[in-house]
N, C-alpha and C positions, 0 to 999 in steps of 0.2 A: 328291085325290092331290097330294102334294108334287111340285114341279117344279123342277129346277135347270138354269139356263142355262149352257152350256159354249161358250166362244168358242175355236175352234181356227183357228190361222193358217196352218199347213202340214201337209201329209199325215203326215209321221212324228211330229209332236208332238201326238198325241191325248191324251185323258184317261186311258187306260189303267186302272190300278188304283183311281183316284178314281171313275171311272164304275161299276166292278164293286162297290165298297163302297156307292154311292149306290143302285144297283138291288138290292142285297141287302136294304135296309131298306124297299124299295117306292117309292123316289124315282124319278120319271120323268126321264130325262136327255135334255134338248133340246140337241143339238149343233148349232151353227151353223159351218159350215166357210166362213169368209169367203174362203178361197183359191178356192172354188168359186162365189163370189159369192152365197152364201146370206145373206139379209138378217138384220140384227140387229133386235131389237125397239126400239121407240122408247124404252121404259123398262122397268122391272122389275115392272111391275104383273102380278100372277099368278105371279111366280117366288119361290121360297123359298130360292134359293141361286144364287151366281154363281161360276163358275170361268173364269179366263182363262189359257190356256196359253201356251207358249213360241213362239219363232219367230226367224228371223235379221234381221228388219227393226229399225230404230232407232226408239226412243220419241221421239227429238228432231226427227223429220221426217215429213212426210206422204208423202214420195216413196216409192212402192211400198207405202204403207200408208194406204189411203184411209179405213179405219174407226178410225184412231188417236184422233182427238178424240172420237168417239162412245164408243169403249170407255172412255176416261178419264171421260167423263160418267157411263157405267154404274157405274164403279168408285166415283166420288165418291157417287153416289146410294145405292149399296149400303151404304157406310159410314154415311151420314147416316140411313138407315133401319134399321140393324142387320141387313141380310140377310147371312147367313153367306157369306164370300167367300174364295176362294183365288186368289192370283195367283202363278203358277209361271214363273220365269225371266223372260222378256219380260213375263209378267203381272204380276210383282212390280215391274218397273221401271214399268209403266203404272200400277199402284196408287200407287206412290210419287209419280210425276209428277203424278197426278191430285190428290194431296194437297199439291201445291206443293213437293215436295222435288225436288232436283237429281238428274239422270240423266246419266251421262257415261262416256267411254272410261276403263276401268280402268288405272291406271299399272302394274299387275303384268302386264299383257297378258292374252291369252286363258287361261281357266281351263277345261280340258277333261279329262275322265276322272273316274276314281273317286278321291276324296280326302276327308279328314275335315272336318267342321265341329265347332266346340265349342258345345255347348248351354249357355246361360248360366244362372245361378242364377234369373233371372227367370222361366225356363220352369217352375219348380217348381209355380206356381199356374196355368199356362197351360191353357186347355181342351184344346188339342190336344197339347201337349208334356209335360205333367206325367208324371213317372216316368222321364224321360230327363235324363241329365246327362253331362258330359264329352264326349269325341269320339264322333262317329257317322260312319259312312262313307257317302257319298252320292255321286251323279253330278252333275258340274259340266259346264256347256256354255254359257259366256258370255265376252264381252269387255267389255261395259259393266257398270257398277255404279251404285249410287245412295246418297244420304244418306237416313237415316231420316226420315220425316215428323215434323213437329212433334207432340209428344205420344204418338209411338209407343213401344212397348216393344221394345228390342233383344233377341232370343231366341237368336241364334246368330251365330258369326264364325268366321273362320280367319285364318291368317297372311297369306294372300294379299289377302283382302278382309274388311274388318271388318264389313260389314253383309251378313249372308247370310240372316237370317230377322227379321221383325219383325211385331208385331201392332198394329194400331191400332183403337181402340174396343174392343168386347167380342167381335167376331166377324168381323174381316177380317185376313188374314195374307198377307204377301209372302214367298215362298220363292225366293231366287236360284237354289238348286239344284233338281235333279229327284229327287223322292222316289217318283214315281208309276210309274217304269219297270218293265217286265218285260224278259225276255231278248229278246222280239221287238222292243221299243222300242229297246233299246240297239243291236241289229243294224241297225234302221232309221236310227238317228241316225248310226251309223258309215258306212252305205252312202250317205246322202244328203249328209252334211256332211264327205266325205272331204277336200275342199279345206281346210276350217277345221283339220282335224287336222294335215294337212301343213304349213300355214302356222304352226301353233303349235309345230312341230318335234317332233311326237310320231309314233308309229307306231300305225296303226289296230289292228294285231295285238295290241299290248299292251293295248289297251282291251278287245278281245273276250276275250283270255286271262284278264284279271282279273275278267271279268264274273260267273262262277259263284259264286266266293267272295264278291265284293262284294255281289251281289244277296242272298245268304244273310245277310250281315251287316246289310243294309239292311232286311230283311223285318220286324222287329219294329217299327221307326220308321215304316216304310210303313204297316203295319197299323194302328198307333195313329192316325196322322194321318188316313188315309182314312176309317176306321170312326167316329171321333169326329166329323170333319166331317159325314159322312153323317147321323149321328144329330142334329146340330144343325139340318140342313136339314129333316129329317123332323119334328123337334120344333117348328120354326117353323110349319110347316103346321098341325100338331095345335093349336098355341096359337091361330093364327088362326081355325081351326074352332071352338074353344070359345068365342071371342069373338063 
């Protein structure tokens, strides 16, 4: 059976619809909740996929983030070995930093709430994003940003932050935004990170009120990314079995 490692940093930022899609094609989802001191594997031996979720910690410091260096090692190893990989928000920053790209505080300030990203023409042939172009409504929740790693393909941007989605190699993606969320996830974000919303000068009620329409618009993109990624993980296990 194919197995996907999921690294979860904080309670509200779980894999949500990513996990649903993986399980739907028979992939075992091995979630390691590092905030509960669940140990990470030494390497990716026996894993057919890697998903690194978000969190409020900084990619630039070990303070409050004891697994930071090891997570970057796993990200770099996944790229080197072609293991299908998703980095979401903090996970995208970890993937970028693991590949020697700069991660830093964004000049535009915190980007929180539902807002569009523009899918680039380069996504036309992308394994996860093909069939999508123009503006797509997604959930943002970050203050830091990153430069694209050397050799990466930039797949999405917006007016606030140029680097929103990249692919490196054939099967590793960094998504600065959240595409995996359900209504339960959004409500958990709002409840847990109320201070971040206030510091950004936003009203939590506006985020919740926008949620039904926004999630409806997000659904096609969410379905495509999660199901296509799940199939890549499943197929890697099948290919390994055949060999």
